C-alpha positions in Angstrom: 45.2 -87.1 67.6 47.0 -84.8 70.1 49.3 -87.7 71.0 50.2 -88.2 67.3 51.1 -84.5 67.1 53.4 -84.8 70.1 55.0 -88.0 68.7 55.8 -86.3 65.4 57.1 -83.1 67.0 59.3 -85.2 69.3 60.7 -87.0 66.2 61.3 -83.7 64.5 63.2 -82.4 67.5 65.3 -85.5 67.7 66.1 -85.4 64.0 67.2 -81.8 64.3 69.4 -82.6 67.2 70.9 -85.5 65.3 71.5 -83.2 62.3 73.3 -80.7 64.5 75.5 -83.5 65.8 76.2 -84.9 62.4 77.1 -81.4 61.2 79.5 -80.8 64.1 81.2 -84.1 63.3 81.6 -83.3 59.6 79.0 -85.9 58.4 77.3 -83.5 56.0 75.3 -86.1 54.0 73.8 -87.5 57.1 73.1 -84.0 58.4 71.2 -83.2 55.2 69.1 -86.4 55.6 68.3 -85.6 59.2 67.4 -82.0 58.4 65.0 -83.2 55.7 63.3 -85.6 58.0 63.0 -83.0 60.8 61.1 -80.8 58.3 59.0 -83.7 57.2 58.1 -84.7 60.7 57.2 -81.2 61.7 55.1 -80.9 58.6 53.2 -84.0 59.5 52.5 -82.6 63.0 51.2 -79.4 61.4 48.9 -81.4 59.1 47.6 -83.5 62.0 46.9 -80.3 64.0 44.6 -79.3 61.1 42.9 -82.7 61.0 44.6 -83.7 57.7 45.6 -87.4 57.4 46.5 -89.6 54.5 44.4 -92.6 53.4 47.5 -94.7 53.8 51.1 -93.9 54.7 52.6 -90.4 55.1 54.1 -90.2 51.6 56.6 -87.4 50.9 54.6 -86.0 48.0 51.4 -86.1 50.0 52.9 -84.2 52.9 54.5 -81.6 50.7 51.4 -81.2 48.6 49.0 -80.8 51.5 51.3 -78.4 53.4 51.6 -76.2 50.3 48.1 -76.6 48.9 46.1 -76.6 52.1 48.1 -75.1 55.0 49.9 -72.3 53.0 47.7 -71.6 49.9 44.2 -72.2 51.2 44.4 -71.6 55.0 47.3 -69.2 55.0 48.5 -70.6 58.3 52.3 -70.2 57.7 54.6 -67.9 56.0 54.7 -68.4 52.2 58.5 -68.8 52.4 57.8 -72.3 53.7 56.6 -73.4 50.2 60.1 -74.3 49.2 61.4 -75.8 52.4 60.4 -79.5 52.0 61.3 -79.5 48.3 64.7 -77.9 48.9 65.5 -80.2 51.8 64.4 -83.2 49.7 66.7 -82.2 46.9 69.6 -81.9 49.4 68.7 -85.3 50.9 68.6 -86.9 47.5 72.0 -85.5 46.6 73.3 -86.9 49.9 72.0 -90.4 49.2 
């Protein structure tokens, strides 16, 4: 499982670097998309760290629901401000698409 965490954190970092590049080059829709995926990939790593896995694929709703419901509300592992992060980034990504 540790390898999976590293893989998702690496993906999150790459997505963030890509978002920074896209922003610097004025490609704001692409930047919003990469920001969202960076958050999503980091959230997956956090879920894996806590032993939480989906039965199938990592769906967006599953990741958001488990992060908010389990990691924030039940286990209080992260700042409550993070409740909105994935939802807000998904809204920006959807507007960019």
